[in-house]
C-alpha positions in Angstrom: -15.0 -21.7 -9.2 -16.7 -18.3 -9.0 -17.0 -18.7 -5.3 -13.3 -19.2 -4.9 -12.5 -16.2 -7.1 -14.7 -13.9 -5.0 -13.7 -15.3 -1.6 -12.8 -12.7 1.0 -11.2 -12.7 4.5 -12.3 -10.7 7.4 -10.0 -8.0 8.8 -9.6 -10.1 12.0 -8.3 -13.0 9.9 -5.9 -10.7 8.1 -4.5 -9.4 11.4 -4.2 -12.9 12.8 -2.3 -14.0 9.7 0.0 -11.0 10.0 0.9 -11.7 13.6 1.5 -15.5 13.0 5.0 -14.9 11.8 4.5 -16.6 8.4 5.6 -13.6 6.3 7.9 -13.0 3.4 11.1 -11.0 4.0 10.9 -7.4 2.9 14.3 -7.0 1.5 15.7 -5.9 -1.9 19.3 -6.1 -2.9 21.2 -3.3 -4.6 21.1 -5.3 -7.9 17.4 -5.7 -7.7 16.9 -2.0 -6.9 19.1 -1.1 -9.8 17.2 -3.4 -12.2 14.0 -2.0 -10.9 15.2 1.6 -11.7 16.3 0.6 -15.2 12.9 -1.0 -15.8 11.2 2.2 -14.8 13.4 4.3 -17.1 12.8 1.9 -20.0 9.1 1.9 -19.2 8.8 5.7 -19.5 10.1 5.3 -23.1 6.6 4.0 -24.0 5.1 7.4 -23.1 7.8 9.3 -25.1 7.2 7.2 -28.1 3.5 7.7 -27.8 4.0 11.5 -27.9 6.3 11.3 -30.9 3.8 9.1 -32.8 0.9 11.4 -31.8 2.8 14.5 -33.0 3.3 13.1 -36.5 0.1 11.1 -37.0 -2.7 12.3 -34.8 -5.5 14.8 -35.2 -6.8 17.6 -33.0 -8.6 15.2 -30.6 -5.4 14.0 -29.1 -5.4 16.3 -26.1 -9.0 15.2 -25.3 -8.0 11.6 -25.5 -5.1 12.2 -23.0 -7.5 14.0 -20.7 -10.0 11.1 -20.8 -7.2 8.5 -20.2 -5.8 10.7 -17.3 -9.3 10.8 -15.7 -9.5 7.0 -15.9 -6.1 6.6 -14.3 -7.0 9.1 -11.6 -10.2 7.1 -10.7 -8.3 3.8 -10.7 -5.7 5.3 -8.4 -8.4 6.6 -6.0 -10.0 3.1 -5.9 -6.6 1.6 -4.9 -6.2 4.3 -2.3 -9.6 3.4 -0.9 -8.7 -0.3 -0.8 -5.5 0.5 1.0 -7.3 2.6 3.6 -10.0 -0.1 4.2 -7.5 -2.9 4.8 -4.1 -1.5 6.0 -2.6 -5.0 6.3 -0.2 -5.8 3.5 
């Protein structure tokens, strides 16, 4: 099972699969885009509520914890950017 979880394809296999014609359509309807936007707006509410709760209940280490979390998110984003640059086939 571990072997299946860690299986990889070569870049040549990825390019071959891309040119074979077996791909999903890349299309979103207006309704889907609207719902995606609404989901993004609602999702940002989590961050607003975190700030409100932190302002009323947190101590002086709050800015430090946000900086640490931001650094973690930055490194995760850089890892994903590296992956995208290594294998540009989606």
